[in-house]
C-alpha positions in Angstrom: 109.4 77.0 105.2 109.7 80.8 105.2 107.7 82.8 102.7 110.9 84.7 101.8 114.5 84.5 102.8 116.4 87.4 104.4 118.2 88.1 101.1 114.9 88.1 99.2 113.3 90.5 101.7 116.3 92.9 101.4 116.1 92.7 97.6 112.4 93.6 97.7 112.5 96.4 100.2 116.0 97.9 100.4 115.8 99.7 96.9 112.7 101.5 98.1 114.4 102.6 101.3 117.4 103.8 99.3 115.1 105.7 97.0 113.6 107.8 99.8 117.0 108.3 101.6 118.7 109.6 98.4 115.6 111.7 97.5 115.6 113.2 101.0 119.2 114.3 100.5 118.3 116.2 97.4 115.2 117.7 99.1 117.6 119.1 101.8 120.0 120.4 99.1 117.2 122.2 97.2 118.0 125.3 99.3 121.2 125.7 97.2 119.6 127.7 94.3 123.0 128.1 92.5 123.0 124.4 91.6 119.3 124.1 90.5 118.0 123.9 86.9 114.7 125.6 87.8 113.6 127.9 90.6 110.9 127.1 93.2 108.7 129.7 91.5 109.0 127.8 88.2 108.0 124.6 89.9 104.9 126.2 91.4 103.9 127.8 88.1 104.5 124.9 85.7 103.8 121.7 87.7 100.3 120.4 87.5 100.4 118.2 90.6 101.3 118.7 94.2 104.3 117.0 95.9 101.9 115.2 98.3 100.1 113.7 95.4 103.4 112.6 94.0 104.4 111.0 97.3 101.2 109.0 97.5 101.5 107.8 93.9 105.1 106.7 94.4 104.3 104.7 97.5 101.5 102.9 95.6 103.9 102.2 92.7 106.6 100.9 95.0 104.1 98.5 96.6 103.2 97.2 93.2 106.9 96.9 92.3 107.6 95.0 95.5 104.9 92.4 94.7 106.3 91.9 91.1 109.8 91.6 92.5 108.7 89.0 95.0 107.0 86.9 92.4 110.0 87.2 90.0 112.3 86.0 92.7 110.1 83.0 93.4 109.8 82.2 89.7 113.5 82.4 89.2 114.5 80.6 92.4 117.0 82.2 94.7 120.6 81.1 94.4 122.3 83.4 96.9 124.3 82.0 99.8 124.1 82.6 103.5 126.7 84.3 105.7 129.8 82.1 106.1 129.2 79.9 103.1 131.3 80.0 99.9 130.0 82.3 97.2 128.2 80.6 94.3 129.1 83.4 91.9 132.5 84.7 91.1 133.2 88.4 90.8 133.4 88.1 87.0 130.0 86.4 87.0 128.4 89.2 89.0 130.0 91.9 86.8 128.5 90.1 83.7 125.1 89.9 85.4 125.2 93.7 86.2 126.2 94.6 82.7 123.4 92.4 81.2 120.9 93.9 83.6 121.9 97.5 82.6 121.6 96.7 78.9 118.3 94.9 79.3 116.6 97.6 81.4 118.1 100.4 79.3 116.7 98.8 76.1 113.3 97.9 77.7 112.9 101.4 79.2 113.9 103.2 76.0 111.4 101.4 73.7 108.5 101.4 76.2 109.2 105.0 77.1 109.4 106.1 73.4 106.3 104.2 72.5 104.4 105.8 75.3 105.1 109.2 73.7 104.4 108.3 70.1 101.2 106.4 70.8 98.7 109.3 71.3 96.2 107.3 73.4 98.9 105.8 75.6 100.5 109.2 76.2 97.2 111.0 76.8 95.8 108.5 79.3 98.9 107.0 80.8 102.3 108.5 80.4 101.2 112.2 80.5 100.7 111.7 84.3 104.5 111.6 84.7 104.8 114.8 82.7 102.5 116.7 85.0 105.8 117.3 86.8 107.4 119.7 84.3 110.0 121.0 86.8 111.3 117.7 88.1 112.5 117.0 91.6 114.2 114.0 93.2 111.3 111.8 94.3 109.2 112.4 91.2 111.1 109.8 89.3 108.6 107.0 90.1 105.5 109.2 89.8 103.6 107.4 87.1 100.3 105.9 86.1 99.6 102.4 87.4 99.6 100.9 83.9 103.1 102.4 83.3 104.0 101.0 86.7 103.1 97.5 85.5 105.3 98.0 82.4 108.2 99.1 84.5 107.6 96.2 86.9 107.6 93.7 84.0 110.8 95.2 82.7 112.4 94.8 86.1 111.2 91.1 86.3 112.6 90.4 82.8 115.9 92.1 83.8 116.1 89.9 86.9 115.4 86.7 85.1 117.6 87.3 82.0 120.6 88.5 84.0 120.5 85.6 86.4 121.2 87.9 89.4 120.8 86.4 92.9 118.5 88.2 95.3 121.5 89.9 97.0 123.0 91.1 93.7 119.6 92.3 92.6 119.3 94.3 95.8 122.5 96.3 94.9 121.5 96.6 91.2 118.0 97.9 91.8 119.2 100.2 94.5 121.7 101.6 92.1 119.0 101.9 89.4 116.7 103.9 91.7 119.6 106.2 92.8 120.2 106.9 89.1 116.5 107.5 88.6 116.4 110.0 91.5 119.6 111.7 90.2 118.1 112.1 86.7 115.0 113.8 88.1 116.6 115.8 90.9 116.7 119.1 88.9 120.2 119.9 90.2 123.7 119.9 88.8 126.0 119.4 91.8 129.8 119.6 91.4 131.6 116.3 91.6 128.5 114.2 91.1 129.9 110.8 89.9 126.8 110.2 87.7 127.7 113.3 85.7 131.3 111.9 85.3 130.4 108.4 84.2 127.1 109.1 82.4 126.3 111.7 79.7 122.7 110.9 80.5 122.2 113.1 83.6 119.7 115.5 85.2 120.2 118.1 82.5 119.8 115.5 79.8 116.6 114.4 81.3 115.4 117.9 82.0 115.3 118.5 78.2 112.9 115.6 77.9 110.5 117.1 80.5 110.3 120.4 78.7 107.8 121.0 75.9 110.5 121.3 73.2 112.2 118.0 74.1 109.2 115.8 75.0 110.0 113.4 72.1 113.7 113.4 72.7 116.2 112.0 75.2 114.4 108.8 76.3 117.4 106.9 77.4 118.0 105.7 81.0 121.7 104.8 81.3 123.3 105.1 77.9 122.5 107.5 75.0 123.1 104.9 72.3 119.5 104.2 71.5 118.7 107.9 71.3 121.7 108.5 69.0 120.9 105.5 66.7 117.2 106.2 66.4 117.3 110.0 66.0 115.8 111.0 69.4 119.0 112.5 70.8 118.8 116.2 71.5 122.0 118.0 72.5 121.8 120.9 74.9 123.9 123.6 76.5 124.1 124.4 80.2 124.4 128.1 80.9 124.7 130.1 84.1 121.7 132.2 85.0 122.5 135.8 86.0 120.9 135.4 89.4 122.3 131.9 90.1 121.4 128.4 89.0 121.6 126.8 85.6 119.6 127.1 82.3 119.3 124.1 80.1 119.0 125.2 76.4 118.2 123.1 73.4 120.8 123.1 70.6 120.3 125.7 68.0 119.6 123.3 65.2 116.6 121.9 67.0 114.9 125.2 67.8 112.7 125.2 64.7 111.5 121.6 65.2 
C-alpha cells in the first residue's frame, strides 16, 4: 500500500510550488516602480532581515506545513476519485466546501493573528519575526516564527477536516490561499489585478498593517468583516507619488491614535 496517493502528494506539494512560481512573477515585476507601494531604498532602510534569510525560513515553514498536511489527510481519509471514475462530489458540494474553508481559515487567522499582537510576550518572541519585514515583498508572506508556523498549520488542518475537502479539492484551495497570501504581501498595486476587484483586503490593505501606525489594525485574510465588527479596521487612501509609485496613507481620523 502506497504511503500517499498521487492526489495526496499533489495536495501536499503543489501549493508550495505555486507559491514560488507566483512569487517569482512578482520579483520580476519589481522593476516596474510605478506600481510599487515602497521603493527599493525603503526596503533596504526599514527591513531588519535579508531576503536570503526569509527564503530559508519560508522553506522550513513549508516543510513543516507539508508534514501537517500529510497527517491531516491521513486522519481525514482521502475520498477523491481516480481518473476515469465518476466524481464522488457534485459541483455544488465542492463550492460549499470551498466557502466553508474560506470562512474557517479567515476566522482562525483573524483571531490567532490578532491575539499574537495583543499578547505582548507572544508578539515579542514569536510574531515580531514576521514584522521584521516592514516593506513587504511577495515571498515574505510565509516568513514567520516556527511556533506561528505550527498555529498556521493547525488552522490549515482544521480547515481541511471541517470543510470535508478531498485531497484534489484541497490542492486547489490551498494553492489559491497561498496565491492570495503572496498577493497581499507583494507590495504592488498592478492594474487589472482580480484580487483587487473581488477583495477589498488587498496588498495596500495589508501594507497598512505592516506599518508602525497600523500594526494593530487590518488583521483579516479574505474578508474585512471581523476587522469591521471588532474595531480593528483602518481605512486608508492610495495616492500617487510625485516620482512614481503609490503611497498608502492612514485615514485622517486615525492619525492621532
